[in-house]
mmCIF file of the N, C-alpha and C atoms, coordinates in Angstrom:
data_MODEL
# 
_entry.id   MODEL 
# 
loop_
_atom_site.group_PDB 
_atom_site.id 
_atom_site.type_symbol 
_atom_site.label_atom_id 
_atom_site.label_alt_id 
_atom_site.label_comp_id 
_atom_site.label_asym_id 
_atom_site.label_entity_id 
_atom_site.label_seq_id 
_atom_site.pdbx_PDB_ins_code 
_atom_site.Cartn_x 
_atom_site.Cartn_y 
_atom_site.Cartn_z 
_atom_site.occupancy 
_atom_site.B_iso_or_equiv 
_atom_site.pdbx_formal_charge 
_atom_site.auth_seq_id 
_atom_site.auth_comp_id 
_atom_site.auth_asym_id 
_atom_site.auth_atom_id 
_atom_site.pdbx_PDB_model_num 
ATOM 1   N N  . MET A 1 1  ? -16.718 -16.489 4.496   1.00 0.00 ? 1  MET A N  1 
ATOM 2   C CA . MET A 1 1  ? -15.383 -16.312 3.936   1.00 0.00 ? 1  MET A CA 1 
ATOM 3   C C  . MET A 1 1  ? -14.744 -15.085 4.579   1.00 0.00 ? 1  MET A C  1 
ATOM 4   N N  . SER A 1 2  ? -13.601 -15.268 5.212   1.00 0.00 ? 2  SER A N  1 
ATOM 5   C CA . SER A 1 2  ? -12.918 -14.155 5.866   1.00 0.00 ? 2  SER A CA 1 
ATOM 6   C C  . SER A 1 2  ? -11.816 -13.619 4.962   1.00 0.00 ? 2  SER A C  1 
ATOM 7   N N  . LYS A 1 3  ? -11.630 -12.313 5.010   1.00 0.00 ? 3  LYS A N  1 
ATOM 8   C CA . LYS A 1 3  ? -10.579 -11.671 4.229   1.00 0.00 ? 3  LYS A CA 1 
ATOM 9   C C  . LYS A 1 3  ? -9.265  -11.799 4.981   1.00 0.00 ? 3  LYS A C  1 
ATOM 10  N N  . PRO A 1 4  ? -8.148  -11.944 4.254   1.00 0.00 ? 4  PRO A N  1 
ATOM 11  C CA . PRO A 1 4  ? -6.858  -12.018 4.944   1.00 0.00 ? 4  PRO A CA 1 
ATOM 12  C C  . PRO A 1 4  ? -6.527  -10.688 5.609   1.00 0.00 ? 4  PRO A C  1 
ATOM 13  N N  . ASP A 1 5  ? -5.918  -10.764 6.780   1.00 0.00 ? 5  ASP A N  1 
ATOM 14  C CA . ASP A 1 5  ? -5.539  -9.561  7.513   1.00 0.00 ? 5  ASP A CA 1 
ATOM 15  C C  . ASP A 1 5  ? -4.069  -9.280  7.219   1.00 0.00 ? 5  ASP A C  1 
ATOM 16  N N  . PHE A 1 6  ? -3.837  -8.319  6.322   1.00 0.00 ? 6  PHE A N  1 
ATOM 17  C CA . PHE A 1 6  ? -2.480  -7.971  5.948   1.00 0.00 ? 6  PHE A CA 1 
ATOM 18  C C  . PHE A 1 6  ? -1.842  -7.140  7.052   1.00 0.00 ? 6  PHE A C  1 
ATOM 19  N N  . GLN A 1 7  ? -0.623  -7.461  7.410   1.00 0.00 ? 7  GLN A N  1 
ATOM 20  C CA . GLN A 1 7  ? 0.147   -6.687  8.378   1.00 0.00 ? 7  GLN A CA 1 
ATOM 21  C C  . GLN A 1 7  ? 0.914   -5.629  7.604   1.00 0.00 ? 7  GLN A C  1 
ATOM 22  N N  . ILE A 1 8  ? 0.347   -4.434  7.561   1.00 0.00 ? 8  ILE A N  1 
ATOM 23  C CA . ILE A 1 8  ? 0.988   -3.349  6.821   1.00 0.00 ? 8  ILE A CA 1 
ATOM 24  C C  . ILE A 1 8  ? 1.309   -2.212  7.769   1.00 0.00 ? 8  ILE A C  1 
ATOM 25  N N  . GLN A 1 9  ? 2.342   -1.465  7.402   1.00 0.00 ? 9  GLN A N  1 
ATOM 26  C CA . GLN A 1 9  ? 2.778   -0.334  8.209   1.00 0.00 ? 9  GLN A CA 1 
ATOM 27  C C  . GLN A 1 9  ? 3.527   0.629   7.298   1.00 0.00 ? 9  GLN A C  1 
ATOM 28  N N  . LYS A 1 10 ? 3.969   1.748   7.851   1.00 0.00 ? 10 LYS A N  1 
ATOM 29  C CA . LYS A 1 10 ? 4.716   2.728   7.070   1.00 0.00 ? 10 LYS A CA 1 
ATOM 30  C C  . LYS A 1 10 ? 5.981   2.071   6.517   1.00 0.00 ? 10 LYS A C  1 
ATOM 31  N N  . GLY A 1 11 ? 6.219   2.228   5.232   1.00 0.00 ? 11 GLY A N  1 
ATOM 32  C CA . GLY A 1 11 ? 7.385   1.649   4.587   1.00 0.00 ? 11 GLY A CA 1 
ATOM 33  C C  . GLY A 1 11 ? 7.109   0.343   3.863   1.00 0.00 ? 11 GLY A C  1 
ATOM 34  N N  . SER A 1 12 ? 5.936   -0.253  4.077   1.00 0.00 ? 12 SER A N  1 
ATOM 35  C CA . SER A 1 12 ? 5.592   -1.498  3.385   1.00 0.00 ? 12 SER A CA 1 
ATOM 36  C C  . SER A 1 12 ? 5.397   -1.231  1.901   1.00 0.00 ? 12 SER A C  1 
ATOM 37  N N  . VAL A 1 13 ? 5.760   -2.214  1.070   1.00 0.00 ? 13 VAL A N  1 
ATOM 38  C CA . VAL A 1 13 ? 5.550   -2.126  -0.372  1.00 0.00 ? 13 VAL A CA 1 
ATOM 39  C C  . VAL A 1 13 ? 4.433   -3.100  -0.720  1.00 0.00 ? 13 VAL A C  1 
ATOM 40  N N  . LEU A 1 14 ? 3.428   -2.592  -1.436  1.00 0.00 ? 14 LEU A N  1 
ATOM 41  C CA . LEU A 1 14 ? 2.224   -3.354  -1.724  1.00 0.00 ? 14 LEU A CA 1 
ATOM 42  C C  . LEU A 1 14 ? 2.021   -3.542  -3.216  1.00 0.00 ? 14 LEU A C  1 
ATOM 43  N N  . VAL A 1 15 ? 1.291   -4.595  -3.566  1.00 0.00 ? 15 VAL A N  1 
ATOM 44  C CA . VAL A 1 15 ? 0.747   -4.769  -4.906  1.00 0.00 ? 15 VAL A CA 1 
ATOM 45  C C  . VAL A 1 15 ? -0.756  -4.645  -4.750  1.00 0.00 ? 15 VAL A C  1 
ATOM 46  N N  . LEU A 1 16 ? -1.350  -3.690  -5.480  1.00 0.00 ? 16 LEU A N  1 
ATOM 47  C CA . LEU A 1 16 ? -2.797  -3.486  -5.409  1.00 0.00 ? 16 LEU A CA 1 
ATOM 48  C C  . LEU A 1 16 ? -3.481  -4.232  -6.551  1.00 0.00 ? 16 LEU A C  1 
ATOM 49  N N  . LYS A 1 17 ? -4.789  -4.402  -6.437  1.00 0.00 ? 17 LYS A N  1 
ATOM 50  C CA . LYS A 1 17 ? -5.555  -5.139  -7.439  1.00 0.00 ? 17 LYS A CA 1 
ATOM 51  C C  . LYS A 1 17 ? -5.544  -4.442  -8.792  1.00 0.00 ? 17 LYS A C  1 
ATOM 52  N N  . LYS A 1 18 ? -5.545  -3.106  -8.785  1.00 0.00 ? 18 LYS A N  1 
ATOM 53  C CA . LYS A 1 18 ? -5.470  -2.339  -10.038 1.00 0.00 ? 18 LYS A CA 1 
ATOM 54  C C  . LYS A 1 18 ? -4.160  -1.565  -10.059 1.00 0.00 ? 18 LYS A C  1 
ATOM 55  N N  . GLY A 1 19 ? -3.522  -1.555  -11.202 1.00 0.00 ? 19 GLY A N  1 
ATOM 56  C CA . GLY A 1 19 ? -2.261  -0.837  -11.344 1.00 0.00 ? 19 GLY A CA 1 
ATOM 57  C C  . GLY A 1 19 ? -2.484  0.660   -11.574 1.00 0.00 ? 19 GLY A C  1 
ATOM 58  N N  . HIS A 1 20 ? -1.402  1.403   -11.521 1.00 0.00 ? 20 HIS A N  1 
ATOM 59  C CA . HIS A 1 20 ? -1.426  2.844   -11.772 1.00 0.00 ? 20 HIS A CA 1 
ATOM 60  C C  . HIS A 1 20 ? -1.369  3.072   -13.285 1.00 0.00 ? 20 HIS A C  1 
ATOM 61  N N  . PRO A 1 21 ? -1.941  4.146   -13.797 1.00 0.00 ? 21 PRO A N  1 
ATOM 62  C CA . PRO A 1 21 ? -1.902  4.415   -15.240 1.00 0.00 ? 21 PRO A CA 1 
ATOM 63  C C  . PRO A 1 21 ? -0.492  4.498   -15.839 1.00 0.00 ? 21 PRO A C  1 
ATOM 64  N N  . CYS A 1 22 ? 0.525   4.745   -15.007 1.00 0.00 ? 22 CYS A N  1 
ATOM 65  C CA . CYS A 1 22 ? 1.896   4.796   -15.536 1.00 0.00 ? 22 CYS A CA 1 
ATOM 66  C C  . CYS A 1 22 ? 2.416   3.398   -15.879 1.00 0.00 ? 22 CYS A C  1 
ATOM 67  N N  . GLY A 1 23 ? 1.696   2.354   -15.463 1.00 0.00 ? 23 GLY A N  1 
ATOM 68  C CA . GLY A 1 23 ? 2.087   0.985   -15.790 1.00 0.00 ? 23 GLY A CA 1 
ATOM 69  C C  . GLY A 1 23 ? 2.648   0.207   -14.615 1.00 0.00 ? 23 GLY A C  1 
ATOM 70  N N  . GLU A 1 24 ? 2.948   0.864   -13.524 1.00 0.00 ? 24 GLU A N  1 
ATOM 71  C CA . GLU A 1 24 ? 3.521   0.198   -12.345 1.00 0.00 ? 24 GLU A CA 1 
ATOM 72  C C  . GLU A 1 24 ? 2.396   -0.257  -11.421 1.00 0.00 ? 24 GLU A C  1 
ATOM 73  N N  . ASN A 1 25 ? 2.656   -1.321  -10.665 1.00 0.00 ? 25 ASN A N  1 
ATOM 74  C CA . ASN A 1 25 ? 1.667   -1.823  -9.718  1.00 0.00 ? 25 ASN A CA 1 
ATOM 75  C C  . ASN A 1 25 ? 2.254   -1.960  -8.311  1.00 0.00 ? 25 ASN A C  1 
ATOM 76  N N  . LEU A 1 26 ? 3.408   -1.351  -8.060  1.00 0.00 ? 26 LEU A N  1 
ATOM 77  C CA . LEU A 1 26 ? 4.023   -1.386  -6.735  1.00 0.00 ? 26 LEU A CA 1 
ATOM 78  C C  . LEU A 1 26 ? 3.833   -0.034  -6.058  1.00 0.00 ? 26 LEU A C  1 
ATOM 79  N N  . TRP A 1 27 ? 3.414   -0.079  -4.789  1.00 0.00 ? 27 TRP A N  1 
ATOM 80  C CA . TRP A 1 27 ? 3.131   1.128   -4.017  1.00 0.00 ? 27 TRP A CA 1 
ATOM 81  C C  . TRP A 1 27 ? 3.825   1.038   -2.675  1.00 0.00 ? 27 TRP A C  1 
ATOM 82  N N  . GLU A 1 28 ? 4.377   2.148   -2.198  1.00 0.00 ? 28 GLU A N  1 
ATOM 83  C CA . GLU A 1 28 ? 4.998   2.214   -0.878  1.00 0.00 ? 28 GLU A CA 1 
ATOM 84  C C  . GLU A 1 28 ? 4.129   3.085   0.023   1.00 0.00 ? 28 GLU A C  1 
ATOM 85  N N  . ILE A 1 29 ? 3.885   2.617   1.253   1.00 0.00 ? 29 ILE A N  1 
ATOM 86  C CA . ILE A 1 29 ? 3.114   3.403   2.207   1.00 0.00 ? 29 ILE A CA 1 
ATOM 87  C C  . ILE A 1 29 ? 4.032   4.452   2.812   1.00 0.00 ? 29 ILE A C  1 
ATOM 88  N N  . THR A 1 30 ? 3.683   5.738   2.631   1.00 0.00 ? 30 THR A N  1 
ATOM 89  C CA . THR A 1 30 ? 4.495   6.814   3.190   1.00 0.00 ? 30 THR A CA 1 
ATOM 90  C C  . THR A 1 30 ? 3.888   7.371   4.467   1.00 0.00 ? 30 THR A C  1 
ATOM 91  N N  . SER A 1 31 ? 2.584   7.200   4.655   1.00 0.00 ? 31 SER A N  1 
ATOM 92  C CA . SER A 1 31 ? 1.900   7.637   5.866   1.00 0.00 ? 31 SER A CA 1 
ATOM 93  C C  . SER A 1 31 ? 0.767   6.656   6.125   1.00 0.00 ? 31 SER A C  1 
ATOM 94  N N  . PHE A 1 32 ? 0.645   6.189   7.371   1.00 0.00 ? 32 PHE A N  1 
ATOM 95  C CA . PHE A 1 32 ? -0.356  5.174   7.669   1.00 0.00 ? 32 PHE A CA 1 
ATOM 96  C C  . PHE A 1 32 ? -1.128  5.558   8.917   1.00 0.00 ? 32 PHE A C  1 
ATOM 97  N N  . GLY A 1 33 ? -2.412  5.724   8.775   1.00 0.00 ? 33 GLY A N  1 
ATOM 98  C CA . GLY A 1 33 ? -3.316  6.060   9.868   1.00 0.00 ? 33 GLY A CA 1 
ATOM 99  C C  . GLY A 1 33 ? -4.725  5.814   9.373   1.00 0.00 ? 33 GLY A C  1 
ATOM 100 N N  . VAL A 1 34 ? -5.671  6.634   9.786   1.00 0.00 ? 34 VAL A N  1 
ATOM 101 C CA . VAL A 1 34 ? -7.024  6.525   9.247   1.00 0.00 ? 34 VAL A CA 1 
ATOM 102 C C  . VAL A 1 34 ? -7.006  6.890   7.770   1.00 0.00 ? 34 VAL A C  1 
ATOM 103 N N  . ILE A 1 35 ? -6.224  7.912   7.449   1.00 0.00 ? 35 ILE A N  1 
ATOM 104 C CA . ILE A 1 35 ? -5.977  8.290   6.055   1.00 0.00 ? 35 ILE A CA 1 
ATOM 105 C C  . ILE A 1 35 ? -4.542  7.885   5.729   1.00 0.00 ? 35 ILE A C  1 
ATOM 106 N N  . CYS A 1 36 ? -4.358  7.188   4.623   1.00 0.00 ? 36 CYS A N  1 
ATOM 107 C CA . CYS A 1 36 ? -3.030  6.690   4.235   1.00 0.00 ? 36 CYS A CA 1 
ATOM 108 C C  . CYS A 1 36 ? -2.558  7.407   2.973   1.00 0.00 ? 36 CYS A C  1 
ATOM 109 N N  . LYS A 1 37 ? -1.242  7.573   2.888   1.00 0.00 ? 37 LYS A N  1 
ATOM 110 C CA . LYS A 1 37 ? -0.629  8.095   1.668   1.00 0.00 ? 37 LYS A CA 1 
ATOM 111 C C  . LYS A 1 37 ? 0.223   6.977   1.102   1.00 0.00 ? 37 LYS A C  1 
ATOM 112 N N  . ILE A 1 38 ? 0.002   6.672   -0.169  1.00 0.00 ? 38 ILE A N  1 
ATOM 113 C CA . ILE A 1 38 ? 0.801   5.662   -0.846  1.00 0.00 ? 38 ILE A CA 1 
ATOM 114 C C  . ILE A 1 38 ? 1.472   6.310   -2.047  1.00 0.00 ? 38 ILE A C  1 
ATOM 115 N N  . LYS A 1 39 ? 2.716   5.875   -2.313  1.00 0.00 ? 39 LYS A N  1 
ATOM 116 C CA . LYS A 1 39 ? 3.500   6.459   -3.402  1.00 0.00 ? 39 LYS A CA 1 
ATOM 117 C C  . LYS A 1 39 ? 3.734   5.400   -4.464  1.00 0.00 ? 39 LYS A C  1 
ATOM 118 N N  . CYS A 1 40 ? 3.427   5.738   -5.701  1.00 0.00 ? 40 CYS A N  1 
ATOM 119 C CA . CYS A 1 40 ? 3.693   4.846   -6.830  1.00 0.00 ? 40 CYS A CA 1 
ATOM 120 C C  . CYS A 1 40 ? 5.212   4.750   -7.009  1.00 0.00 ? 40 CYS A C  1 
ATOM 121 N N  . LEU A 1 41 ? 5.720   3.533   -7.073  1.00 0.00 ? 41 LEU A N  1 
ATOM 122 C CA . LEU A 1 41 ? 7.162   3.362   -7.227  1.00 0.00 ? 41 LEU A CA 1 
ATOM 123 C C  . LEU A 1 41 ? 7.616   3.490   -8.679  1.00 0.00 ? 41 LEU A C  1 
ATOM 124 N N  . GLY A 1 42 ? 6.681   3.676   -9.595  1.00 0.00 ? 42 GLY A N  1 
ATOM 125 C CA . GLY A 1 42 ? 7.026   3.894   -10.992 1.00 0.00 ? 42 GLY A CA 1 
ATOM 126 C C  . GLY A 1 42 ? 7.257   5.364   -11.306 1.00 0.00 ? 42 GLY A C  1 
ATOM 127 N N  . CYS A 1 43 ? 6.284   6.201   -10.943 1.00 0.00 ? 43 CYS A N  1 
ATOM 128 C CA . CYS A 1 43 ? 6.368   7.622   -11.315 1.00 0.00 ? 43 CYS A CA 1 
ATOM 129 C C  . CYS A 1 43 ? 6.500   8.555   -10.115 1.00 0.00 ? 43 CYS A C  1 
ATOM 130 N N  . GLY A 1 44 ? 6.310   8.047   -8.901  1.00 0.00 ? 44 GLY A N  1 
ATOM 131 C CA . GLY A 1 44 ? 6.466   8.877   -7.717  1.00 0.00 ? 44 GLY A CA 1 
ATOM 132 C C  . GLY A 1 44 ? 5.215   9.624   -7.282  1.00 0.00 ? 44 GLY A C  1 
ATOM 133 N N  . ARG A 1 45 ? 4.111   9.421   -7.967  1.00 0.00 ? 45 ARG A N  1 
ATOM 134 C CA . ARG A 1 45 ? 2.853   10.090  -7.622  1.00 0.00 ? 45 ARG A CA 1 
ATOM 135 C C  . ARG A 1 45 ? 2.378   9.615   -6.250  1.00 0.00 ? 45 ARG A C  1 
ATOM 136 N N  . ILE A 1 46 ? 1.904   10.547  -5.418  1.00 0.00 ? 46 ILE A N  1 
ATOM 137 C CA . ILE A 1 46 ? 1.380   10.202  -4.096  1.00 0.00 ? 46 ILE A CA 1 
ATOM 138 C C  . ILE A 1 46 ? -0.137  10.272  -4.145  1.00 0.00 ? 46 ILE A C  1 
ATOM 139 N N  . VAL A 1 47 ? -0.784  9.211   -3.657  1.00 0.00 ? 47 VAL A N  1 
ATOM 140 C CA . VAL A 1 47 ? -2.236  9.104   -3.646  1.00 0.00 ? 47 VAL A CA 1 
ATOM 141 C C  . VAL A 1 47 ? -2.695  8.987   -2.200  1.00 0.00 ? 47 VAL A C  1 
ATOM 142 N N  . ILE A 1 48 ? -3.759  9.715   -1.857  1.00 0.00 ? 48 ILE A N  1 
ATOM 143 C CA . ILE A 1 48 ? -4.330  9.656   -0.516  1.00 0.00 ? 48 ILE A CA 1 
ATOM 144 C C  . ILE A 1 48 ? -5.560  8.754   -0.571  1.00 0.00 ? 48 ILE A C  1 
ATOM 145 N N  . ILE A 1 49 ? -5.623  7.798   0.355   1.00 0.00 ? 49 ILE A N  1 
ATOM 146 C CA . ILE A 1 49 ? -6.714  6.824   0.383   1.00 0.00 ? 49 ILE A CA 1 
ATOM 147 C C  . ILE A 1 49 ? -6.994  6.476   1.839   1.00 0.00 ? 49 ILE A C  1 
ATOM 148 N N  . ASP A 1 50 ? -8.250  6.206   2.174   1.00 0.00 ? 50 ASP A N  1 
ATOM 149 C CA . ASP A 1 50 ? -8.508  5.831   3.567   1.00 0.00 ? 50 ASP A CA 1 
ATOM 150 C C  . ASP A 1 50 ? -8.157  4.360   3.789   1.00 0.00 ? 50 ASP A C  1 
ATOM 151 N N  . ARG A 1 51 ? -7.886  4.017   5.042   1.00 0.00 ? 51 ARG A N  1 
ATOM 152 C CA . ARG A 1 51 ? -7.346  2.708   5.379   1.00 0.00 ? 51 ARG A CA 1 
ATOM 153 C C  . ARG A 1 51 ? -8.270  1.565   4.971   1.00 0.00 ? 51 ARG A C  1 
ATOM 154 N N  . THR A 1 52 ? -9.593  1.722   5.148   1.00 0.00 ? 52 THR A N  1 
ATOM 155 C CA . THR A 1 52 ? -10.512 0.633   4.800   1.00 0.00 ? 52 THR A CA 1 
ATOM 156 C C  . THR A 1 52 ? -10.486 0.343   3.303   1.00 0.00 ? 52 THR A C  1 
ATOM 157 N N  . ASP A 1 53 ? -10.460 1.392   2.464   1.00 0.00 ? 53 ASP A N  1 
ATOM 158 C CA . ASP A 1 53 ? -10.369 1.188   1.015   1.00 0.00 ? 53 ASP A CA 1 
ATOM 159 C C  . ASP A 1 53 ? -9.024  0.577   0.630   1.00 0.00 ? 53 ASP A C  1 
ATOM 160 N N  . LEU A 1 54 ? -7.955  1.013   1.284   1.00 0.00 ? 54 LEU A N  1 
ATOM 161 C CA . LEU A 1 54 ? -6.635  0.458   0.988   1.00 0.00 ? 54 LEU A CA 1 
ATOM 162 C C  . LEU A 1 54 ? -6.590  -1.031  1.301   1.00 0.00 ? 54 LEU A C  1 
ATOM 163 N N  . LYS A 1 55 ? -7.111  -1.433  2.441   1.00 0.00 ? 55 LYS A N  1 
ATOM 164 C CA . LYS A 1 55 ? -7.080  -2.856  2.813   1.00 0.00 ? 55 LYS A CA 1 
ATOM 165 C C  . LYS A 1 55 ? -7.911  -3.705  1.856   1.00 0.00 ? 55 LYS A C  1 
ATOM 166 N N  . LYS A 1 56 ? -8.977  -3.141  1.296   1.00 0.00 ? 56 LYS A N  1 
ATOM 167 C CA . LYS A 1 56 ? -9.789  -3.874  0.317   1.00 0.00 ? 56 LYS A CA 1 
ATOM 168 C C  . LYS A 1 56 ? -9.044  -4.066  -0.999  1.00 0.00 ? 56 LYS A C  1 
ATOM 169 N N  . ARG A 1 57 ? -8.187  -3.113  -1.349  1.00 0.00 ? 57 ARG A N  1 
ATOM 170 C CA . ARG A 1 57 ? -7.518  -3.122  -2.652  1.00 0.00 ? 57 ARG A CA 1 
ATOM 171 C C  . ARG A 1 57 ? -6.182  -3.853  -2.668  1.00 0.00 ? 57 ARG A C  1 
ATOM 172 N N  . ILE A 1 58 ? -5.681  -4.294  -1.525  1.00 0.00 ? 58 ILE A N  1 
ATOM 173 C CA . ILE A 1 58 ? -4.378  -4.966  -1.480  1.00 0.00 ? 58 ILE A CA 1 
ATOM 174 C C  . ILE A 1 58 ? -4.484  -6.366  -2.064  1.00 0.00 ? 58 ILE A C  1 
ATOM 175 N N  . LYS A 1 59 ? -3.582  -6.670  -2.984  1.00 0.00 ? 59 LYS A N  1 
ATOM 176 C CA . LYS A 1 59 ? -3.471  -8.010  -3.533  1.00 0.00 ? 59 LYS A CA 1 
ATOM 177 C C  . LYS A 1 59 ? -2.460  -8.813  -2.722  1.00 0.00 ? 59 LYS A C  1 
ATOM 178 N N  . LYS A 1 60 ? -1.288  -8.205  -2.456  1.00 0.00 ? 60 LYS A N  1 
ATOM 179 C CA . LYS A 1 60 ? -0.289  -8.843  -1.597  1.00 0.00 ? 60 LYS A CA 1 
ATOM 180 C C  . LYS A 1 60 ? 0.698   -7.803  -1.085  1.00 0.00 ? 60 LYS A C  1 
ATOM 181 N N  . VAL A 1 61 ? 1.389   -8.163  -0.002  1.00 0.00 ? 61 VAL A N  1 
ATOM 182 C CA . VAL A 1 61 ? 2.436   -7.324  0.574   1.00 0.00 ? 61 VAL A CA 1 
ATOM 183 C C  . VAL A 1 61 ? 3.768   -7.889  0.099   1.00 0.00 ? 61 VAL A C  1 
ATOM 184 N N  . VAL A 1 62 ? 4.534   -7.080  -0.626  1.00 0.00 ? 62 VAL A N  1 
ATOM 185 C CA . VAL A 1 62 ? 5.812   -7.532  -1.174  1.00 0.00 ? 62 VAL A CA 1 
ATOM 186 C C  . VAL A 1 62 ? 6.902   -7.409  -0.124  1.00 0.00 ? 62 VAL A C  1 
ATOM 187 N N  . ILE A 1 63 ? 7.036   -6.234  0.485   1.00 0.00 ? 63 ILE A N  1 
ATOM 188 C CA . ILE A 1 63 ? 8.051   -5.984  1.501   1.00 0.00 ? 63 ILE A CA 1 
ATOM 189 C C  . ILE A 1 63 ? 7.349   -5.387  2.710   1.00 0.00 ? 63 ILE A C  1 
ATOM 190 N N  . ASN A 1 64 ? 7.584   -5.978  3.874   1.00 0.00 ? 64 ASN A N  1 
ATOM 191 C CA . ASN A 1 64 ? 7.038   -5.433  5.113   1.00 0.00 ? 64 ASN A CA 1 
ATOM 192 C C  . ASN A 1 64 ? 8.217   -4.898  5.884   1.00 0.00 ? 64 ASN A C  1 
ATOM 193 N N  . ASP A 1 65 ? 8.411   -3.572  5.885   1.00 0.00 ? 65 ASP A N  1 
ATOM 194 C CA . ASP A 1 65 ? 9.570   -2.923  6.487   1.00 0.00 ? 65 ASP A CA 1 
ATOM 195 C C  . ASP A 1 65 ? 9.454   -2.947  7.992   1.00 0.00 ? 65 ASP A C  1 
ATOM 196 N N  . GLU A 1 66 ? 10.103  -3.923  8.626   1.00 0.00 ? 66 GLU A N  1 
ATOM 197 C CA . GLU A 1 66 ? 10.086  -4.057  10.091  1.00 0.00 ? 66 GLU A CA 1 
ATOM 198 C C  . GLU A 1 66 ? 11.217  -3.206  10.644  1.00 0.00 ? 66 GLU A C  1 
ATOM 199 N N  . ASP A 1 67 ? 10.869  -2.156  11.377  1.00 0.00 ? 67 ASP A N  1 
ATOM 200 C CA . ASP A 1 67 ? 11.874  -1.265  11.966  1.00 0.00 ? 67 ASP A CA 1 
ATOM 201 C C  . ASP A 1 67 ? 11.810  -1.435  13.487  1.00 0.00 ? 67 ASP A C  1 
ATOM 202 N N  . ASN A 1 68 ? 12.734  -2.189  14.044  1.00 0.00 ? 68 ASN A N  1 
ATOM 203 C CA . ASN A 1 68 ? 12.721  -2.503  15.471  1.00 0.00 ? 68 ASN A CA 1 
ATOM 204 C C  . ASN A 1 68 ? 13.656  -1.618  16.272  1.00 0.00 ? 68 ASN A C  1 
ATOM 205 N N  . SER A 1 69 ? 13.960  -0.417  15.796  1.00 0.00 ? 69 SER A N  1 
ATOM 206 C CA . SER A 1 69 ? 14.876  0.447   16.548  1.00 0.00 ? 69 SER A CA 1 
ATOM 207 C C  . SER A 1 69 ? 14.149  1.326   17.508  1.00 0.00 ? 69 SER A C  1 
# 
């Protein structure tokens, strides 16, 4: 069984498997590399997580911010 390969980048909005204690389950990627920063869209809290853990926790990608400039 292969895991889906989500195309995520800076600015993408994600739904994770577990929600934030504030009640929101939408997260925006503010920094993406080996270490990622994601911001809760409910309360604004920024959480630092490594990329492998983030990819395991993604349920779906809501908005994929394609910036072609």
